[in-house]
Backbone as numpy.savetxt, mean C-alpha at the origin, in Angstrom:
# Nx Ny Nz CAx CAy CAz Cx Cy Cz
20.23 -21.91 -11.71 21.12 -20.91 -12.26 21.32 -20.04 -11.29
22.34 -19.17 -11.37 22.82 -18.07 -10.72 23.33 -17.03 -11.63
22.90 -15.60 -11.01 23.17 -14.26 -12.04 23.32 -13.31 -10.91
24.32 -12.12 -11.32 24.27 -11.06 -10.86 23.51 -10.03 -11.19
22.55 -9.49 -10.62 21.85 -8.49 -11.24 22.37 -7.23 -12.15
23.41 -6.94 -11.80 24.30 -5.94 -12.52 24.76 -6.40 -13.92
24.75 -7.86 -14.28 24.97 -8.25 -15.46 23.75 -8.90 -16.13
22.59 -8.58 -15.43 21.22 -9.02 -16.19 21.05 -10.49 -15.80
19.68 -10.90 -16.11 19.07 -12.24 -15.60 19.18 -13.06 -16.97
19.12 -12.65 -18.26 18.99 -13.33 -19.30 17.49 -14.09 -19.71
16.39 -13.77 -18.68 15.19 -14.49 -18.89 14.48 -13.62 -19.49
13.16 -13.99 -20.27 12.18 -13.19 -20.50 11.79 -12.34 -19.61
11.73 -12.49 -18.39 10.96 -11.37 -17.43 11.92 -11.79 -16.23
12.17 -10.57 -15.46 12.78 -10.15 -14.57 12.45 -11.27 -13.17
13.13 -12.00 -12.76 12.41 -13.10 -11.49 12.47 -12.27 -10.00
13.16 -11.05 -9.90 13.17 -10.52 -8.69 12.14 -10.38 -7.98
10.98 -9.98 -8.29 9.77 -9.62 -7.63 9.05 -10.98 -7.32
9.36 -12.10 -7.94 8.55 -13.44 -7.71 9.49 -14.16 -6.44
10.69 -13.45 -6.14 11.21 -14.21 -5.00 10.68 -13.46 -3.97
10.03 -12.37 -3.70 9.53 -11.86 -2.60 8.13 -11.90 -2.61
7.84 -13.06 -2.05 6.28 -13.44 -2.26 5.74 -14.10 -0.90
4.31 -13.83 -0.66 3.43 -12.56 -1.17 3.66 -11.55 -0.60
3.41 -10.52 -0.90 3.65 -9.14 -0.48 2.08 -8.28 -0.21
2.17 -7.82 0.96 0.69 -7.44 1.46 1.02 -5.91 0.52
-0.44 -5.39 0.00 -0.59 -4.22 -0.87 -0.82 -3.20 0.09
-0.10 -1.87 -0.13 -0.49 -0.73 0.78 -1.28 0.13 -0.21
-2.55 0.02 -0.31 -3.49 1.07 -1.18 -3.43 2.57 -0.46
-2.72 3.21 -0.99 -2.19 4.60 -0.10 -2.97 5.55 -0.63
-3.83 6.15 0.17 -4.67 7.19 -0.19 -3.99 8.75 0.45
-4.12 9.96 -0.17 -3.51 11.07 0.19 -4.63 12.02 -0.21
-4.43 13.36 0.34 -4.89 14.40 -0.13 -4.04 15.56 -0.41
-3.93 16.44 -1.44 -2.89 17.52 -1.53 -3.28 18.72 -0.89
-2.46 19.74 -0.87 -2.86 21.19 -0.34 -4.22 21.57 -0.86
-4.11 21.38 -2.20 -5.55 21.99 -2.90 -6.82 21.43 -2.78
-6.67 19.96 -1.85 -7.94 19.32 -1.69 -8.09 18.13 -2.63
-7.09 17.93 -3.43 -7.26 16.80 -4.25 -6.80 15.53 -3.89
-7.92 14.52 -4.08 -7.79 13.00 -3.40 -6.92 12.21 -4.35
-6.01 11.42 -3.69 -5.05 10.48 -4.57 -5.20 9.29 -3.96
-5.42 7.91 -5.12 -5.27 6.72 -4.44 -4.40 5.78 -5.44
-3.53 4.93 -4.86 -2.56 4.08 -5.71 -1.86 3.23 -4.61
-1.93 1.84 -5.60 -1.48 0.81 -4.67 0.16 0.64 -4.81
0.69 0.20 -3.73 2.26 -0.10 -3.61 2.23 -1.58 -2.65
3.02 -2.36 -3.69 3.32 -3.71 -3.30 4.73 -3.89 -2.26
5.51 -2.78 -2.28 6.58 -2.71 -1.59 6.18 -1.90 -0.14
5.24 -2.72 0.71 4.73 -2.27 1.74 4.81 -3.29 2.85
5.01 -2.62 4.05 4.83 -3.58 5.32 4.84 -2.80 6.45
4.86 -3.40 7.80 4.77 -2.75 8.93 6.31 -3.09 9.23
6.78 -2.12 10.26 8.19 -2.06 10.64 8.30 -2.05 11.96
7.45 -1.56 12.88 7.54 -1.63 14.33 6.08 -1.60 15.09
6.10 -2.23 16.28 4.97 -2.40 16.96 4.67 -1.05 17.95
5.47 -0.41 18.76 5.43 0.48 19.71 6.33 1.76 19.48
6.11 2.77 18.97 4.37 2.98 18.18 4.47 2.34 16.96
3.19 2.04 16.74 3.21 1.26 15.31 3.36 1.81 14.10
4.15 1.44 13.23 4.76 2.04 11.96 4.92 1.14 10.98
4.61 2.03 9.82 4.66 1.36 8.48 5.55 1.89 7.52
5.89 1.06 6.48 6.75 1.67 5.30 6.11 1.38 4.03
6.37 2.16 3.07 6.12 1.76 1.51 7.28 2.71 0.65
7.27 1.81 -0.40 8.18 2.63 -1.12 7.94 2.67 -2.66
8.30 3.96 -3.04 7.98 4.11 -4.71 9.30 3.95 -5.71
8.93 3.53 -6.42 10.00 3.04 -7.53 10.03 3.61 -8.92
9.57 4.62 -9.04 9.38 5.08 -10.24 9.22 6.82 -10.38
8.93 7.43 -11.23 8.47 8.81 -11.25 7.49 8.90 -12.38
6.90 10.24 -12.45 6.12 10.47 -13.54 6.28 11.83 -14.30
6.00 12.09 -15.45 6.27 13.40 -16.24 5.93 14.45 -15.50
4.75 14.59 -14.79 4.24 15.50 -14.22 4.58 15.81 -12.83
5.88 15.23 -12.34 6.26 15.30 -10.91 7.77 15.27 -11.33
8.50 15.88 -10.28 9.85 16.16 -10.36 10.57 14.95 -10.48
10.39 14.03 -9.18 11.34 12.86 -8.88 10.48 11.81 -8.42
9.40 11.97 -8.02 8.60 10.85 -7.56 7.18 10.57 -8.11
6.42 9.76 -7.55 4.89 9.45 -7.87 4.20 10.77 -7.01
3.02 10.53 -7.48 1.85 11.42 -6.70 1.93 11.14 -4.95
1.83 10.00 -4.87 1.78 9.58 -3.29 2.75 10.10 -2.57
3.95 10.05 -2.94 5.10 10.40 -2.18 5.27 11.78 -2.14
5.11 12.37 -3.43 5.17 13.88 -3.37 4.17 14.62 -2.34
2.77 14.15 -2.32 1.86 14.77 -1.49 2.24 14.52 -0.01
2.65 13.35 -0.06 2.95 12.90 1.46 3.86 14.08 2.16
5.13 14.11 1.29 6.17 15.04 1.78 5.40 16.55 2.07
4.56 16.86 1.28 3.95 18.30 1.48 3.08 18.44 2.39
2.28 17.31 2.76 1.20 17.24 3.85 1.54 16.69 5.12
2.51 15.69 5.05 2.81 15.10 6.05 2.05 14.00 6.57
1.01 13.38 6.07 0.28 12.43 6.20 -0.26 11.52 5.15
-0.75 10.31 5.39 -1.23 9.53 4.50 -2.10 8.29 5.17
-2.95 7.46 4.39 -3.73 6.35 4.93 -3.39 5.08 4.02
-3.20 3.97 4.70 -3.01 2.71 4.00 -4.50 2.08 4.30
-4.98 1.68 2.93 -6.32 0.96 3.15 -5.97 -0.51 2.50
-6.27 -1.38 3.31 -6.21 -3.01 3.06 -7.23 -3.22 1.90
-6.60 -4.02 0.79 -7.11 -4.63 -0.25 -7.81 -5.91 -0.04
-9.22 -5.85 -0.03 -9.77 -7.13 -0.03 -9.94 -7.78 -1.31
-10.29 -9.12 -1.44 -10.55 -9.76 -2.73 -11.69 -8.90 -3.43
-12.57 -8.64 -2.85 -13.77 -8.03 -3.42 -13.14 -6.40 -4.05
-12.08 -5.98 -3.62 -11.68 -4.72 -4.06 -10.64 -4.81 -5.19
-10.26 -6.01 -5.72 -9.44 -6.28 -6.75 -9.39 -5.41 -7.84
-10.40 -5.44 -8.50 -10.82 -4.57 -9.91 -10.62 -2.95 -9.66
-11.06 -2.63 -8.40 -11.12 -1.33 -8.14 -9.47 -0.93 -7.71
-8.83 -1.75 -7.24 -7.50 -1.47 -7.01 -6.54 -1.44 -8.28
-6.88 -2.46 -8.93 -6.10 -2.39 -10.27 -6.58 -1.20 -11.03
-7.55 -0.55 -11.06 -7.97 0.63 -11.80 -7.03 1.87 -11.42
-6.85 1.60 -10.21 -6.20 2.82 -9.45 -4.73 2.92 -9.58
-4.36 1.90 -10.29 -3.05 1.41 -10.64 -2.33 2.17 -11.67
-3.12 2.77 -12.42 -3.01 3.58 -13.66 -2.23 5.10 -13.39
-1.47 5.49 -14.53 -0.67 6.69 -14.46 -1.69 7.86 -14.62
-2.39 8.35 -13.75 -3.25 9.48 -14.07 -2.52 10.81 -13.74
-2.99 12.11 -14.43 -2.08 13.32 -13.96 -2.47 13.53 -12.60
-1.66 14.34 -11.90 -1.34 14.62 -10.78 -2.55 14.97 -9.81
-3.53 15.61 -10.49 -4.87 16.14 -9.88 -6.16 15.57 -10.16
-5.65 14.02 -10.60 -6.85 13.19 -11.28 -7.43 12.55 -9.73
-8.47 12.27 -9.70 -9.31 11.56 -8.48 -9.35 10.17 -8.88
-8.47 9.30 -8.29 -8.65 7.83 -8.80 -9.70 7.36 -7.99
-10.26 7.88 -6.76 -11.54 7.32 -6.06 -12.98 7.18 -7.22
-12.83 8.54 -7.81 -13.92 8.57 -8.80 -13.79 7.61 -10.08
-12.58 7.60 -10.63 -12.57 6.55 -11.68 -12.67 4.96 -11.56
-12.57 4.70 -10.21 -12.71 3.44 -9.76 -14.16 3.17 -9.21
-15.09 4.32 -9.01 -16.21 4.40 -8.59 -16.29 3.80 -7.10
-15.32 4.65 -6.23 -14.95 4.01 -5.02 -15.87 5.34 -4.03
-16.12 4.81 -3.05 -17.00 6.12 -1.95 -16.01 6.30 -1.05
-15.86 7.36 -0.64 -14.83 7.69 0.38 -15.32 8.01 1.70
-14.57 7.82 2.84 -14.77 8.19 4.16 -13.59 8.86 4.69
-14.04 9.93 5.49 -12.79 10.70 6.09 -12.27 10.23 7.34
-11.06 10.28 7.14 -10.16 9.80 8.37 -10.45 10.33 9.44
-10.12 10.01 10.64 -10.49 10.61 12.06 -9.31 11.16 12.64
-8.06 11.04 12.35 -6.94 11.86 13.14 -6.04 12.48 11.71
-6.32 12.29 10.69 -5.55 13.22 9.63 -6.52 13.80 8.75
-6.03 14.62 7.85 -6.73 15.23 6.68 -6.72 14.38 5.30
-7.43 13.48 5.38 -7.30 12.48 4.26 -8.62 11.74 4.14
-8.85 11.23 2.98 -10.01 10.37 2.53 -9.28 8.65 2.74
-10.35 7.67 3.09 -10.22 6.51 3.01 -11.07 5.70 2.15
-10.87 4.47 1.55 -11.73 3.90 0.99 -12.90 3.16 1.92
-14.08 3.80 1.67 -15.13 3.27 2.60 -15.44 1.75 2.62
-15.19 1.13 1.72 -15.28 -0.21 1.51 -14.30 -1.09 2.17
-13.17 -0.66 2.31 -11.96 -0.90 2.81 -12.22 -2.17 4.16
-11.67 -3.10 4.23 -12.16 -3.99 5.66 -11.14 -3.38 6.75
-10.03 -2.39 6.46 -9.50 -2.05 7.71 -8.48 -0.91 6.96
-8.17 0.14 7.65 -7.29 1.09 7.16 -6.54 1.65 8.48
-5.08 2.22 8.07 -4.12 2.61 9.18 -3.98 4.25 8.54
-4.39 5.27 9.49 -4.17 6.63 9.10 -2.50 6.71 10.03
-1.83 7.56 9.11 -0.43 7.83 9.39 0.09 9.08 9.19
1.10 9.60 10.16 1.74 10.85 9.87 3.06 10.59 9.74
3.82 11.15 8.45 5.06 10.64 8.17 6.14 11.07 9.01
7.00 10.23 9.26 8.08 10.09 9.95 9.46 10.34 9.52
9.51 9.54 8.32 11.10 9.51 7.65 10.82 9.43 6.06
11.82 10.13 5.39 11.68 9.88 3.95 13.35 9.24 3.56
13.34 8.27 2.82 14.63 7.73 2.69 14.86 7.40 1.21
15.86 8.16 0.76 16.37 7.89 -0.53 17.25 6.82 -0.84
16.75 5.73 -1.69 17.70 4.72 -2.24 18.43 4.92 -3.50
19.28 4.07 -3.60 20.40 4.04 -4.79 18.98 4.02 -6.09
19.48 4.48 -6.92 18.85 4.50 -8.19 18.01 5.57 -8.43
17.52 5.74 -9.69 17.05 7.08 -10.02 15.64 7.75 -9.45
14.90 6.96 -9.14 13.48 7.36 -8.27 13.48 6.32 -7.32
13.95 6.02 -6.52 13.74 4.75 -5.19 13.70 5.64 -3.97
12.42 5.60 -3.46 12.03 6.44 -2.12 11.15 5.46 -1.43
11.59 5.61 0.18 10.80 4.66 1.01 10.36 5.84 1.97
9.05 5.60 2.25 8.14 6.35 3.07 8.12 5.71 4.29
8.27 6.20 5.48 7.87 5.62 6.88 6.81 6.74 7.45
5.84 5.97 8.30 4.74 6.68 8.92 4.62 6.14 10.32
4.22 6.78 11.20 3.46 6.43 12.55 2.04 6.28 12.49
1.38 5.16 12.79 0.12 4.89 12.85 -0.84 5.60 13.90
-1.46 6.78 13.31 -2.11 7.40 14.44 -3.39 7.00 14.58
-4.15 6.17 13.92 -5.66 5.72 14.04 -5.82 4.68 12.93
-6.60 3.50 13.64 -6.68 2.39 13.02 -8.40 2.06 12.65
-8.84 2.01 11.68 -10.22 1.45 11.09 -10.21 0.02 10.97
-11.22 -0.67 11.52 -11.37 -1.97 11.35 -13.04 -2.25 10.99
-13.47 -2.90 9.99 -14.96 -3.00 9.73 -15.18 -4.05 10.79
-16.47 -3.80 11.46 -16.82 -4.90 12.41 -17.15 -5.88 11.95
-17.60 -6.20 10.85 -18.01 -7.62 10.31 -16.46 -8.49 9.69
-15.71 -7.84 9.99 -14.07 -8.68 9.91 -13.80 -8.92 11.21
-14.45 -9.00 12.40 -14.03 -9.23 13.72 -14.59 -10.83 13.90
-14.08 -11.82 14.71 -14.53 -12.95 15.17 -13.79 -13.19 16.48
-14.59 -13.23 17.37 -14.20 -13.50 18.82 -13.15 -12.40 19.21
-13.25 -11.24 18.88 -11.99 -10.26 19.06 -10.91 -10.12 18.65
-10.96 -10.93 17.42 -9.75 -11.11 16.46 -9.89 -10.70 15.07
-9.07 -10.11 14.64 -9.30 -9.63 13.24 -9.28 -11.06 12.44
-10.27 -11.21 11.50 -10.50 -12.33 10.96 -10.55 -12.15 9.20
-8.98 -12.71 8.79 -8.74 -12.20 7.70 -9.65 -13.11 6.31
-10.34 -14.29 7.07 -11.17 -15.29 6.03 -12.19 -14.29 5.89
-12.56 -13.46 6.59 -13.90 -12.59 6.19 -13.75 -11.66 4.99
-12.37 -11.24 4.76 -12.44 -10.23 3.67 -11.52 -10.91 2.51
-10.56 -11.77 3.03 -9.57 -12.48 1.99 -8.83 -11.38 1.20
-7.70 -11.03 2.28 -6.58 -10.02 1.64 -6.04 -10.61 0.19
-6.08 -9.33 -0.43 -5.16 -9.54 -1.74 -3.61 -9.32 -1.48
-2.78 -10.05 -2.11 -1.31 -9.97 -2.16 -0.81 -10.08 -3.55
0.31 -9.52 -3.51 0.97 -9.38 -4.60 2.01 -10.29 -4.79
2.15 -11.09 -5.99 3.16 -12.02 -6.23 4.30 -11.54 -7.44
4.78 -12.21 -8.16 5.69 -11.73 -8.99 5.04 -11.52 -10.37
5.73 -10.92 -11.39 5.40 -10.54 -12.74 3.90 -9.94 -12.51
2.72 -10.25 -13.00 1.70 -9.89 -13.10 0.72 -10.72 -12.19
1.10 -11.37 -11.36 0.34 -12.31 -10.62 -0.17 -12.05 -9.36
-1.40 -12.30 -8.68 -1.79 -11.83 -7.39 -2.40 -13.16 -6.73
-2.50 -13.11 -5.46 -3.14 -14.04 -4.78 -4.00 -13.62 -3.81
-5.09 -14.72 -3.42 -6.22 -14.40 -2.28 -5.94 -15.34 -1.07
-5.74 -14.66 0.11 -5.59 -15.54 1.17 -6.62 -15.86 1.85
-6.88 -17.30 1.73 -8.29 -17.72 2.08 -8.37 -18.52 3.49
-7.42 -18.95 3.88 -6.89 -19.78 4.97 -5.83 -19.42 5.69
-5.71 -19.59 7.19 -4.66 -19.68 7.83 -4.40 -20.41 8.73
-3.15 -20.93 9.56 -3.18 -21.77 10.50 -2.10 -21.11 11.52
-2.30 -21.70 12.76 -1.73 -21.30 13.89 -0.67 -21.92 14.20
0.52 -21.37 14.63 1.83 -22.04 14.80 2.37 -21.29 16.11
2.30 -22.19 17.01 3.18 -21.66 18.46 4.71 -21.89 18.64
5.36 -20.94 19.02 6.85 -20.87 19.16 6.97 -21.90 20.07
8.45 -22.64 20.07 8.76 -23.41 21.12 8.88 -22.97 22.41
9.38 -21.62 22.29 9.47 -20.91 23.87 8.43 -20.30 24.27
7.10 -20.58 23.68 5.93 -19.74 24.20 5.57 -20.53 25.31
């Protein structure tokens, strides 16, 4: 089949997300100026640069109690910092719990019964049980076409990695099995990896 998005796809469900898989999940934690902690997952997330290390995530909707964006984007623009928590297979249910649309001052950590740990380089909490986390300072906000499409870019100022997720000096994803987002309501757990050497290495 072929379709132009502007004309609609004619299918029971939009296939767009299912074409961009698997997607890492950026479990974004923030703390607003009043000290309220927030935690929400975003699957439009990735790394964008090595030196200095930088990441991005995008929000694609708004909330009735926010002006034009979701809580994470609003808080980050107010405070200039955020933390990206890696979602392990063991944290699947907790991540899903935090995906709900709670009021702006609601603490998703508490709702998901997640212990907090303080970040080292920014004023923000991270998920204590995360296998890894990236502390970030805001570098750029880009508004995209559409009613509430916003991309947040951040420079990584601190990186936490759980000691038990390392093997021979390398991060071992098989130790924590990262969760990834597929299309529709589908997810996948990464349990194995293989090495591929470039021809010019």
